[in-house]
C-alpha positions as CSV (number, residue, x, y, z in Angstrom):
1,M,22.6,-6.4,-30.2
2,V,24.7,-9.4,-31.1
3,A,27.6,-9.4,-33.5
4,P,26.6,-8.3,-37.0
5,A,26.8,-10.0,-40.4
6,I,26.1,-6.6,-42.0
7,V,27.8,-3.7,-40.4
8,G,27.8,0.1,-40.9
9,I,30.5,2.1,-39.1
10,G,31.8,5.6,-39.2
11,L,35.6,6.2,-39.0
12,V,37.1,9.6,-38.3
13,A,40.9,10.2,-38.0
14,G,41.8,13.5,-36.3
15,A,44.5,15.6,-37.8
16,G,46.3,15.7,-34.5
17,Y,46.6,11.9,-34.5
18,L,48.0,12.1,-38.1
19,A,50.8,14.3,-36.8
20,A,51.6,12.1,-33.8
21,R,51.2,8.6,-35.3
22,G,54.7,8.4,-36.6
23,V,56.3,8.9,-33.2
24,G,57.1,5.6,-31.6
25,A,58.1,4.9,-28.0
26,L,61.8,4.9,-28.0
27,A,63.6,4.2,-24.8
28,G,66.8,5.8,-23.5
29,A,69.0,8.4,-25.2
30,A,67.6,7.7,-28.7
31,G,64.1,8.6,-27.6
32,D,65.3,11.7,-25.8
33,R,67.2,12.9,-28.9
34,L,64.2,12.3,-31.1
35,A,61.9,14.2,-28.7
36,A,64.4,17.1,-28.5
37,R,64.7,17.2,-32.3
38,Q,60.9,17.2,-32.7
39,S,60.5,20.0,-30.1
40,R,63.1,22.0,-31.9
41,G,61.5,21.3,-35.3
42,W,58.1,22.5,-34.0
43,A,59.7,25.6,-32.6
44,V,61.4,26.4,-35.9
45,A,58.2,25.7,-37.9
46,D,56.2,28.0,-35.5
47,R,58.8,30.8,-35.9
48,I,58.8,30.5,-39.6
49,A,55.0,30.6,-39.7
50,R,54.9,33.7,-37.6
51,V,57.4,35.7,-39.6
52,V,55.6,34.7,-42.8
53,A,52.4,35.9,-41.2
54,D,54.0,39.2,-40.1
55,H,55.4,39.7,-43.6
56,R,52.0,39.2,-45.2
57,L,50.3,41.7,-42.9
58,L,53.1,44.2,-43.5
59,Q,52.8,43.8,-47.2
60,D,49.0,44.5,-46.9
61,Q,49.7,47.6,-44.9
62,I,52.3,48.8,-47.4
63,G,49.9,48.2,-50.3
64,R,47.2,50.3,-48.6
65,G,49.8,53.1,-47.8
66,Q,50.9,53.1,-51.4
67,A,47.3,53.3,-52.6
68,Q,46.9,56.5,-50.5
69,F,50.4,58.1,-50.8
70,A,51.8,56.5,-54.0
71,G,55.6,56.8,-54.2
72,A,56.0,58.3,-50.7
73,I,55.8,54.7,-49.4
74,S,58.6,52.2,-50.3
75,D,58.0,48.7,-51.5
76,G,58.0,46.0,-48.9
77,P,60.8,43.4,-48.3
78,V,61.1,40.3,-50.5
79,I,61.8,37.3,-48.3
80,G,61.1,34.5,-50.7
81,D,59.9,31.1,-49.7
82,A,60.9,29.5,-46.4
83,P,63.4,26.6,-46.7
84,G,61.9,23.1,-46.7
85,G,63.5,19.8,-45.6
86,L,64.8,18.7,-42.3
87,N,67.7,21.2,-42.0
88,L,66.7,22.9,-38.7
89,D,69.9,25.1,-38.7
90,R,69.0,26.5,-42.1
91,G,65.4,27.1,-41.0
92,E,66.5,29.0,-37.9
93,Q,68.9,31.1,-39.9
94,W,66.3,32.0,-42.5
95,A,63.7,32.9,-39.8
96,A,66.2,35.2,-38.1
97,W,67.1,36.9,-41.4
98,A,63.4,37.3,-42.4
99,E,62.5,38.7,-38.9
100,A,65.2,41.3,-39.2
101,A,64.1,42.2,-42.8
102,V,60.4,42.5,-41.8
103,E,61.3,44.6,-38.6
104,Q,63.5,47.0,-40.6
105,A,60.9,47.4,-43.3
106,G,58.2,48.0,-40.7
107,A,60.2,50.7,-39.1
108,R,60.8,52.4,-42.4
109,F,57.1,52.1,-43.3
110,R,56.1,53.8,-40.1
111,Q,58.5,56.7,-40.7
112,E,57.3,57.1,-44.2
113,M,53.6,57.0,-43.2
114,A,54.2,59.6,-40.5
115,A,55.9,62.0,-43.0
116,A,53.3,61.4,-45.7
117,R,50.4,62.0,-43.2
118,T,52.0,65.2,-42.0
119,G,52.4,66.4,-45.5
120,W,48.8,65.5,-46.2
121,V,47.6,67.5,-43.2
122,M,49.6,70.6,-44.2
123,D,48.0,70.3,-47.7
124,E,44.6,70.1,-46.1
125,V,45.2,73.2,-44.0
126,A,46.4,75.1,-47.1
127,A,43.3,74.0,-49.0
128,A,41.1,75.1,-46.1
129,L,42.7,78.5,-46.1
130,D,42.3,78.8,-49.9
131,R,38.6,78.3,-49.4
132,L,38.3,81.2,-47.0
133,P,36.9,84.5,-48.4
134,R,39.7,86.6,-49.8
135,P,39.8,90.4,-49.3
136,A,38.7,92.6,-52.2
137,P,41.6,93.5,-54.4
138,V,42.9,97.1,-54.0
139,P,43.4,99.0,-57.2
140,G,47.0,99.6,-58.0
141,R,48.3,96.9,-55.6
142,P,49.5,93.5,-56.8
143,A,47.7,90.4,-55.6
144,V,49.6,88.6,-52.9
145,A,49.3,84.8,-52.5
146,R,48.2,83.8,-49.2
147,A,50.9,81.9,-47.3
148,V,50.1,78.9,-45.2
149,P,50.8,79.9,-41.6
150,A,53.6,77.8,-40.2
151,P,52.6,76.1,-36.9
152,S,54.6,76.9,-33.8
153,V,57.5,74.6,-32.8
154,K,55.3,73.0,-30.1
155,V,52.4,72.5,-32.4
156,A,54.6,71.0,-35.1
157,E,56.2,68.6,-32.7
158,S,52.8,67.6,-31.3
159,L,51.5,67.0,-34.8
160,R,54.5,64.9,-35.6
161,R,54.2,62.8,-32.5
162,V,50.4,62.2,-33.0
163,L,50.6,61.2,-36.6
164,G,53.9,59.3,-36.1
165,R,52.2,57.0,-33.5
166,M,49.3,56.1,-35.7
167,D,49.7,52.4,-36.6
168,G,50.0,51.6,-40.3
169,G,47.3,49.1,-39.9
170,V,44.6,51.6,-39.1
171,P,41.9,51.1,-41.7
172,P,42.1,53.7,-44.5
173,T,38.8,55.3,-43.8
174,L,39.5,55.8,-40.1
175,A,43.1,57.0,-40.9
176,T,41.7,59.6,-43.3
177,T,39.2,60.8,-40.6
178,L,42.0,61.1,-38.0
179,Q,44.1,63.0,-40.5
180,K,41.3,65.5,-41.2
181,R,40.9,66.0,-37.4
182,A,44.6,66.9,-37.3
183,A,44.1,69.4,-40.1
184,D,41.1,70.9,-38.3
185,A,43.3,71.2,-35.2
186,L,45.9,73.2,-37.0
187,A,43.2,75.5,-38.4
188,A,42.3,76.6,-34.9
189,V,43.1,80.3,-34.0
190,S,45.2,79.9,-30.9
191,E,48.2,77.7,-30.1
192,A,46.6,76.5,-26.9
193,T,43.5,75.3,-28.8
194,Q,45.7,73.6,-31.4
195,L,47.6,71.7,-28.7
196,Q,44.4,70.7,-26.9
197,L,42.8,69.4,-30.1
198,L,46.0,67.4,-31.0
199,D,46.1,66.0,-27.4
200,D,42.5,64.8,-27.8
201,L,43.4,63.4,-31.1
202,R,46.3,61.5,-29.6
203,Y,43.9,59.7,-27.3
204,T,41.7,58.7,-30.2
205,V,44.8,57.5,-32.2
206,D,45.9,55.3,-29.2
207,Q,42.4,53.7,-29.1
208,A,42.6,53.0,-32.8
209,N,46.1,51.6,-32.4
210,E,44.9,49.2,-29.6
211,Q,42.1,48.0,-31.8
212,V,44.6,47.4,-34.6
213,R,47.0,45.5,-32.3
214,R,44.3,43.2,-31.1
215,R,43.0,42.6,-34.7
216,H,46.5,42.1,-36.1
217,A,47.4,39.6,-33.3
218,T,44.3,37.6,-34.3
219,L,45.0,37.9,-38.0
220,R,48.6,36.9,-37.5
221,E,47.6,33.9,-35.6
222,L,45.1,32.9,-38.3
223,T,47.7,33.4,-41.0
224,A,50.2,31.3,-39.1
225,R,47.7,28.5,-38.7
226,L,47.5,28.3,-42.5
227,A,51.3,28.1,-43.0
228,G,52.3,25.0,-44.9
229,Y,48.9,24.4,-46.4
230,T,48.1,25.0,-50.0
231,G,45.0,24.9,-52.2
232,P,42.0,26.9,-53.3
233,A,40.4,26.9,-49.8
234,V,43.6,28.2,-48.2
235,D,43.9,30.9,-50.9
236,E,40.4,32.1,-50.2
237,A,41.0,32.1,-46.4
238,L,44.2,34.2,-46.9
239,A,42.4,36.7,-49.1
240,A,39.7,37.0,-46.4
241,I,42.4,37.7,-43.8
242,S,43.9,40.4,-46.0
243,A,40.5,42.0,-46.5
244,A,39.9,41.9,-42.7
245,G,43.1,44.0,-42.2
246,A,41.4,46.9,-43.9
247,D,38.0,46.4,-42.4
248,P,37.2,48.6,-39.4
249,G,35.0,45.9,-37.9
250,P,35.9,42.5,-39.3
251,D,33.9,39.4,-38.1
252,L,36.9,37.6,-36.5
253,P,34.9,34.6,-35.2
254,A,33.6,34.0,-38.7
255,L,37.1,34.4,-40.1
256,S,38.4,31.8,-37.6
257,D,35.7,29.4,-38.8
258,T,36.8,30.1,-42.4
259,V,40.4,29.2,-41.5
260,D,39.3,26.0,-39.7
261,A,37.2,25.0,-42.8
262,A,40.1,25.7,-45.1
263,I,42.5,23.5,-43.0
264,A,39.9,20.8,-42.8
265,A,39.3,20.8,-46.6
266,T,43.1,20.6,-47.2
267,L,43.5,17.8,-44.7
268,A,40.4,15.8,-45.8
269,P,42.2,13.8,-48.5
270,M,45.1,13.0,-46.1
271,V,42.7,12.0,-43.3
272,R,40.7,9.8,-45.7
273,E,43.8,8.1,-47.0
274,Y,45.0,7.4,-43.5
275,A,41.6,6.0,-42.5
276,H,41.8,3.6,-45.4
277,Q,45.3,2.6,-44.5
278,A,44.4,2.1,-40.9
279,L,41.4,0.0,-41.8
280,R,43.5,-2.2,-44.0
281,D,46.2,-2.6,-41.3
282,S,43.6,-3.3,-38.6
283,L,41.9,-6.0,-40.8
284,E,45.3,-7.7,-41.4
285,E,46.1,-7.5,-37.7
286,I,43.1,-9.6,-36.8
287,G,44.0,-12.3,-39.3
288,L,42.0,-11.3,-42.3
289,A,43.4,-11.0,-45.9
290,V,42.5,-8.0,-48.0
291,E,42.6,-7.8,-51.8
292,E,45.5,-6.2,-53.5
293,D,45.6,-2.3,-53.2
294,F,42.8,-2.5,-50.7
295,D,43.1,1.1,-49.5
296,V,43.6,2.5,-53.0
297,A,40.5,0.8,-54.3
298,L,38.5,2.0,-51.3
299,G,39.6,5.5,-52.0
300,T,39.2,5.6,-55.7
301,E,36.3,3.2,-56.4
302,G,34.7,3.3,-53.0
303,L,34.8,-0.6,-53.0
304,A,37.2,-3.2,-51.6
305,H,37.0,-6.7,-50.2
306,L,38.5,-8.9,-47.5
307,H,38.8,-12.7,-47.1
308,R,40.0,-15.4,-44.9
309,D,41.4,-18.9,-45.3
310,G,38.6,-21.4,-45.3
311,W,35.9,-19.0,-46.6
312,D,36.2,-20.4,-50.1
313,D,33.5,-18.6,-52.2
314,L,32.5,-16.1,-49.5
315,A,34.1,-12.7,-48.8
316,V,33.2,-9.4,-47.1
317,R,32.7,-6.3,-49.2
318,V,33.6,-2.9,-47.8
319,R,31.9,0.1,-49.4
320,S,32.7,3.7,-48.7
321,R,29.6,5.8,-48.0
322,G,30.2,9.6,-47.8
323,E,33.2,11.1,-46.1
324,D,33.8,8.7,-43.2
325,A,31.1,6.0,-43.4
326,Y,31.7,2.4,-44.4
327,Y,29.3,-0.5,-45.0
328,F,30.4,-4.2,-44.7
329,N,28.4,-7.1,-46.1
330,M,29.0,-10.7,-47.2
331,V,29.3,-11.5,-50.9
332,A,29.6,-14.6,-53.1
333,P,29.7,-15.4,-56.8
334,A,26.7,-16.8,-58.6
335,G,26.5,-20.5,-58.1
336,A,28.6,-20.6,-55.0
337,D,28.1,-23.4,-52.5
338,E,26.6,-21.6,-49.4
339,T,26.4,-24.5,-47.0
340,D,29.1,-23.0,-44.8
341,V,27.5,-19.5,-44.7
342,A,26.6,-19.8,-41.1
343,A,30.1,-20.8,-40.0
344,V,31.7,-17.9,-42.1
345,E,29.1,-15.5,-40.7
346,H,30.0,-16.5,-37.1
347,Q,33.8,-16.0,-37.9
348,W,33.1,-12.6,-39.5
349,C,31.0,-11.5,-36.5
350,S,33.7,-12.5,-34.1
351,A,36.2,-10.6,-36.3
352,V,34.1,-7.5,-36.1
353,D,34.2,-7.6,-32.3
354,R,38.0,-7.7,-32.5
355,L,38.2,-5.1,-35.2
356,L,36.6,-2.2,-33.4
357,P,39.1,-1.8,-30.6
358,V,42.0,-2.3,-33.1
359,L,40.6,0.6,-35.2
360,E,40.5,2.8,-32.1
361,A,44.1,1.9,-31.3
362,H,45.0,3.2,-34.7
363,G,43.5,6.6,-33.8
364,L,40.1,6.2,-35.5
365,Q,36.9,7.3,-33.8
366,V,34.5,4.4,-34.4
367,T,30.7,4.7,-34.4
368,T,28.6,1.7,-35.2
369,T,25.5,2.9,-37.1
370,H,23.7,-0.4,-37.5
371,R,24.2,-4.1,-37.0
372,S,22.3,-7.1,-38.3
373,E,21.4,-10.1,-36.1
374,E,23.7,-13.1,-36.3
375,G,21.8,-16.2,-37.5
376,D,20.0,-14.4,-40.4
377,P,22.9,-14.1,-42.9
378,H,22.4,-12.2,-46.1
379,V,24.9,-12.9,-48.9
380,Q,25.0,-10.6,-51.9
381,T,25.6,-12.3,-55.2
382,V,28.3,-10.5,-57.3
383,A,29.2,-11.0,-60.9
384,K,33.0,-10.7,-60.2
385,F,34.5,-12.4,-57.2
386,P,37.6,-10.6,-56.0
387,F,39.5,-13.6,-54.8
388,E,40.6,-16.9,-56.4
389,R,37.8,-19.4,-56.1
390,R,38.6,-22.8,-54.6
391,R,35.9,-25.4,-54.8
392,R,35.0,-27.3,-51.7
393,D,36.2,-30.7,-53.1
394,D,39.6,-29.1,-53.9
395,R,40.0,-27.9,-50.3
396,R,39.0,-31.3,-48.9
397,R,41.5,-33.0,-51.3
398,D,44.2,-30.7,-49.9
399,E,43.2,-31.5,-46.4
400,D,43.3,-35.3,-47.0
401,V,46.8,-35.0,-48.6
402,R,48.0,-33.0,-45.6
403,R,46.6,-35.6,-43.1
404,R,48.1,-38.5,-45.0
405,R,51.5,-36.8,-44.8
406,E,51.1,-36.3,-41.1
407,L,50.3,-40.0,-40.4
408,P,53.1,-42.0,-38.8
409,R,54.8,-44.6,-41.0
């Protein structure tokens, strides 16, 4: 179809292009230094994002441990907010300090959980013995409290190893089940049976740990992807990640989709703002004039206009339709002289052909949804014309003055 007088297009700016569009092509040492600094900056940002994700997951585990064992589990580390700005040295120092703090707190948490679980198992064994039938009291003999039989050294060491290797991220319901199995093992009659049951339990604990490691690797990656973003959608996604840490079977693909949606919702205003700015710049690059605050008006009111010398009482209106759709049509004030509509239409249609590749060069994905035929112009009458009106006779008078000045004397 030929060039349009009425145009509908879709513009989409990818977030990756937003991140890269400020990087110019610099030659020589200056470009190398800029590239090195950017690479280092990305590495620091990634390191900070991962330690923040590790801290958040550890805090979730500590919270669940305290819910089960109360004061037996210490509070987690307080690392505060990551430093902002462009000081990469400070960012690296903070990341190293935070990593050490999280690692130290994680080791302490694992020790405390192992001790608390061992105590819980011994209490369960004692409770099980208390539930056994007691011998009938003998007249004249004082009642003797039943003592909890102490496990052998080998059994105690095996119990400590099994419970000590259980990851703190094992969901509470599964952890309680494994602890009860340990208590059942200690209630066995012979040492050999106790050791066999604990060895079987160790295998089950290893399986649970592997599931936790895989799940936490995914949750940490998802949390790191949200680093630096704020807003209600991000808060909801972080809450869903925390809940997944305690879920024996979380829907990780759905959680990943939730994170993607949260990032998209956070970036959407930035992407729209960039698309409006890129549209303004592209129009100016092909020689068109836009009204003052073009991109702001397009973003807030959904309406803006463009013009060109010689169009007089004709202009092109841009309307925003939906998230990334724009509609272009010619407008004129009431009573305007439309004898030059065909010429202006031809100029606008030619401008559209030049505009599309320029938009793509700015990183916008352009899709033309519909185009009108050239030669059948439609001009919308508007009550308020956005540009200063210049009558045809004024323009001709200016042209005559200019020609007279150019004539040789």
